[in-house]
TORKOLTI-363562 format. One record per residue (C-alpha): residue number from 1; x, y, z. Coordinates in nm, 4 decimals. Each point is the difference from the previous one (the first is absolute). Layout:
<nodes>
<node pos="NUM" xx="X" yy="Y" zz="Z"/>
...
</nodes>
This chain:
<nodes>
<node pos="1" xx="-6.5214" yy="-5.6622" zz="2.6017"/>
<node pos="2" xx="-0.2127" yy="-0.2257" zz="-0.2214"/>
<node pos="3" xx="-0.2763" yy="-0.1828" zz="0.1781"/>
<node pos="4" xx="-0.2104" yy="-0.2789" zz="-0.1324"/>
<node pos="5" xx="-0.3665" yy="0.0850" zz="-0.0391"/>
<node pos="6" xx="-0.2616" yy="-0.2610" zz="-0.0704"/>
<node pos="7" xx="-0.3255" yy="0.0298" zz="-0.1846"/>
<node pos="8" xx="-0.2897" yy="-0.2316" zz="-0.0527"/>
<node pos="9" xx="0.1004" yy="-0.0816" zz="-0.3580"/>
<node pos="10" xx="0.3446" yy="-0.1404" zz="0.0739"/>
<node pos="11" xx="-0.1003" yy="-0.3656" zz="0.0164"/>
<node pos="12" xx="-0.3227" yy="0.0263" zz="-0.1981"/>
<node pos="13" xx="-0.0839" yy="-0.2015" zz="-0.3087"/>
<node pos="14" xx="-0.2925" yy="-0.0038" zz="-0.2392"/>
<node pos="15" xx="-0.2309" yy="-0.2704" zz="0.1347"/>
<node pos="16" xx="-0.1264" yy="-0.1181" zz="-0.3390"/>
<node pos="17" xx="0.3349" yy="-0.0709" zz="-0.1625"/>
<node pos="18" xx="0.2632" yy="-0.0108" zz="0.2750"/>
<node pos="19" xx="0.2052" yy="0.2747" zz="-0.1661"/>
<node pos="20" xx="0.1695" yy="0.2557" zz="0.2248"/>
<node pos="21" xx="-0.2069" yy="0.3142" zz="0.0496"/>
<node pos="22" xx="0.1393" yy="0.3153" zz="-0.1509"/>
<node pos="23" xx="0.1777" yy="0.2048" zz="0.2643"/>
<node pos="24" xx="0.1846" yy="0.3283" zz="-0.0093"/>
<node pos="25" xx="0.2608" yy="0.1440" zz="0.2316"/>
<node pos="26" xx="-0.0020" yy="0.3548" zz="0.1302"/>
<node pos="27" xx="0.2189" yy="0.2004" zz="0.2304"/>
<node pos="28" xx="-0.2237" yy="0.1001" zz="0.2894"/>
<node pos="29" xx="0.0009" yy="0.1166" zz="0.3580"/>
<node pos="30" xx="-0.2514" yy="-0.0315" zz="0.2800"/>
<node pos="31" xx="-0.1743" yy="0.3261" zz="0.0853"/>
<node pos="32" xx="-0.1376" yy="0.1148" zz="0.3351"/>
<node pos="33" xx="-0.3503" yy="-0.0614" zz="-0.1365"/>
<node pos="34" xx="0.0918" yy="-0.3634" zz="-0.0617"/>
<node pos="35" xx="0.0014" yy="0.0242" zz="-0.3793"/>
<node pos="36" xx="0.2933" yy="-0.1021" zz="-0.2132"/>
<node pos="37" xx="0.1165" yy="0.3090" zz="-0.1891"/>
<node pos="38" xx="0.1726" yy="-0.0723" zz="-0.3309"/>
<node pos="39" xx="0.3244" yy="0.1710" zz="-0.0922"/>
<node pos="40" xx="-0.0594" yy="0.2423" zz="-0.2875"/>
<node pos="41" xx="0.2103" yy="0.2518" zz="-0.1860"/>
<node pos="42" xx="-0.1168" yy="0.2921" zz="-0.2090"/>
<node pos="43" xx="0.0091" yy="0.0901" zz="-0.3674"/>
<node pos="44" xx="-0.1347" yy="0.3406" zz="-0.0985"/>
<node pos="45" xx="-0.1868" yy="0.0195" zz="0.3298"/>
<node pos="46" xx="-0.1739" yy="-0.3370" zz="-0.0459"/>
<node pos="47" xx="0.0685" yy="-0.3040" zz="0.2176"/>
<node pos="48" xx="0.1726" yy="-0.3019" zz="-0.1522"/>
<node pos="49" xx="-0.0196" yy="-0.3392" zz="0.1727"/>
<node pos="50" xx="0.2898" yy="-0.2391" zz="-0.0659"/>
<node pos="51" xx="-0.1406" yy="-0.3531" zz="-0.0303"/>
<node pos="52" xx="0.2115" yy="-0.3152" zz="-0.0087"/>
<node pos="53" xx="-0.0691" yy="-0.3542" zz="-0.1160"/>
<node pos="54" xx="0.2691" yy="-0.1523" zz="0.2220"/>
<node pos="55" xx="0.0990" yy="0.0475" zz="0.3624"/>
<node pos="56" xx="0.3675" yy="0.0168" zz="-0.1019"/>
<node pos="57" xx="-0.0572" yy="0.2894" zz="-0.2417"/>
<node pos="58" xx="-0.1909" yy="0.1944" zz="0.2661"/>
<node pos="59" xx="0.2723" yy="-0.0673" zz="0.2583"/>
<node pos="60" xx="0.2708" yy="0.1210" zz="-0.2380"/>
<node pos="61" xx="-0.1931" yy="0.3178" zz="-0.0725"/>
<node pos="62" xx="-0.0603" yy="0.0624" zz="0.3712"/>
<node pos="63" xx="0.3670" yy="-0.0592" zz="0.0834"/>
<node pos="64" xx="0.1009" yy="0.2574" zz="-0.2648"/>
<node pos="65" xx="-0.2104" yy="0.2751" zz="0.1627"/>
<node pos="66" xx="0.0444" yy="0.1814" zz="0.3300"/>
<node pos="67" xx="-0.3665" yy="-0.0070" zz="0.1006"/>
<node pos="68" xx="0.0449" yy="-0.0008" zz="0.3764"/>
<node pos="69" xx="-0.1430" yy="-0.2276" zz="0.2660"/>
<node pos="70" xx="-0.2988" yy="-0.2280" zz="-0.0329"/>
<node pos="71" xx="-0.0027" yy="-0.0669" zz="-0.3758"/>
<node pos="72" xx="-0.0172" yy="-0.3661" zz="-0.1022"/>
<node pos="73" xx="-0.0991" yy="-0.2233" zz="-0.2897"/>
<node pos="74" xx="-0.3522" yy="-0.1374" zz="0.0216"/>
<node pos="75" xx="-0.1868" yy="-0.2355" zz="-0.2281"/>
<node pos="76" xx="-0.3493" yy="0.0968" zz="-0.1219"/>
<node pos="77" xx="-0.2591" yy="-0.2204" zz="-0.1651"/>
<node pos="78" xx="-0.1938" yy="0.1422" zz="-0.2945"/>
<node pos="79" xx="-0.2989" yy="0.0840" zz="0.2215"/>
<node pos="80" xx="0.2164" yy="0.1716" zz="0.2612"/>
<node pos="81" xx="0.1779" yy="0.1994" zz="-0.2695"/>
<node pos="82" xx="-0.3261" yy="0.1176" zz="-0.1565"/>
<node pos="83" xx="-0.1264" yy="0.1085" zz="0.3433"/>
<node pos="84" xx="0.3256" yy="0.1824" zz="0.0726"/>
<node pos="85" xx="-0.0092" yy="0.1832" zz="-0.3339"/>
<node pos="86" xx="-0.3561" yy="0.1138" zz="0.0663"/>
<node pos="87" xx="0.0894" yy="0.1096" zz="0.3543"/>
<node pos="88" xx="0.2998" yy="0.2003" zz="-0.1202"/>
<node pos="89" xx="-0.1595" yy="0.1303" zz="-0.3201"/>
<node pos="90" xx="0.0910" yy="0.3603" zz="0.0840"/>
<node pos="91" xx="0.3665" yy="-0.0910" zz="0.0568"/>
<node pos="92" xx="0.0609" yy="-0.2428" zz="-0.2876"/>
<node pos="93" xx="-0.0588" yy="0.0909" zz="-0.3652"/>
<node pos="94" xx="0.2542" yy="-0.2313" zz="-0.1673"/>
<node pos="95" xx="0.1533" yy="-0.3475" zz="0.0390"/>
<node pos="96" xx="0.3673" yy="-0.0665" zz="-0.0758"/>
<node pos="97" xx="0.0842" yy="-0.3688" zz="-0.0473"/>
<node pos="98" xx="0.3204" yy="-0.1182" zz="0.1680"/>
<node pos="99" xx="0.2120" yy="0.3153" zz="-0.0270"/>
<node pos="100" xx="0.3702" yy="-0.0816" zz="0.0186"/>
<node pos="101" xx="0.1808" yy="0.0523" zz="0.3304"/>
<node pos="102" xx="0.2690" yy="0.2643" zz="0.0196"/>
<node pos="103" xx="-0.1073" yy="0.1832" zz="-0.3148"/>
<node pos="104" xx="-0.1431" yy="0.3454" zz="0.0055"/>
<node pos="105" xx="-0.3611" yy="-0.0018" zz="-0.1085"/>
<node pos="106" xx="0.0780" yy="0.1679" zz="-0.3293"/>
<node pos="107" xx="-0.2535" yy="0.1052" zz="-0.2583"/>
<node pos="108" xx="0.0770" yy="-0.3002" zz="-0.2224"/>
<node pos="109" xx="-0.0864" yy="-0.2455" zz="0.2773"/>
<node pos="110" xx="-0.3077" yy="0.2015" zz="0.0913"/>
<node pos="111" xx="-0.1302" yy="-0.0139" zz="-0.3565"/>
<node pos="112" xx="-0.0999" yy="-0.3639" zz="0.0707"/>
<node pos="113" xx="-0.2623" yy="0.0868" zz="0.2571"/>
<node pos="114" xx="-0.3537" yy="-0.1377" zz="0.0068"/>
<node pos="115" xx="-0.2888" yy="0.2044" zz="0.1308"/>
<node pos="116" xx="-0.1499" yy="-0.1192" zz="0.3272"/>
<node pos="117" xx="-0.3435" yy="-0.0375" zz="-0.1608"/>
<node pos="118" xx="0.1315" yy="-0.2074" zz="-0.2927"/>
<node pos="119" xx="0.1893" yy="-0.2213" zz="0.2413"/>
<node pos="120" xx="-0.3084" yy="-0.0531" zz="0.2184"/>
<node pos="121" xx="-0.1991" yy="-0.0927" zz="-0.3110"/>
<node pos="122" xx="0.2619" yy="-0.2588" zz="-0.0959"/>
<node pos="123" xx="-0.0165" yy="-0.1514" zz="0.3508"/>
<node pos="124" xx="-0.3802" yy="-0.0171" zz="-0.0018"/>
<node pos="125" xx="-0.0092" yy="-0.1694" zz="-0.3427"/>
<node pos="126" xx="0.2148" yy="-0.2944" zz="0.1199"/>
</nodes>
């Protein structure tokens, strides 16, 4: 049910200081076109992308949903994530950080959303 996906940022580090590069985990699936499509849900007709800072949190969330075949956890570097958010700009308006598995996505949890554009700005500033 849960497959391991790999991205370019998984083993990356910042060359100047040796610190691990910032990576994020998404629930994705391979599309016929070859692109990785992120799992999104909707709030008031706008797409919300759940984003995780650990593989374990993403796996738990995925295991708590009945998403069907082909969905897996994949790591994304900052650059890959920015590219993905630009590519899916019509589908994704908001980012939800590490939503809890098994809980309904209630209004209280959704009040802690960040706009896609604000999130991209924060990634670019790093």
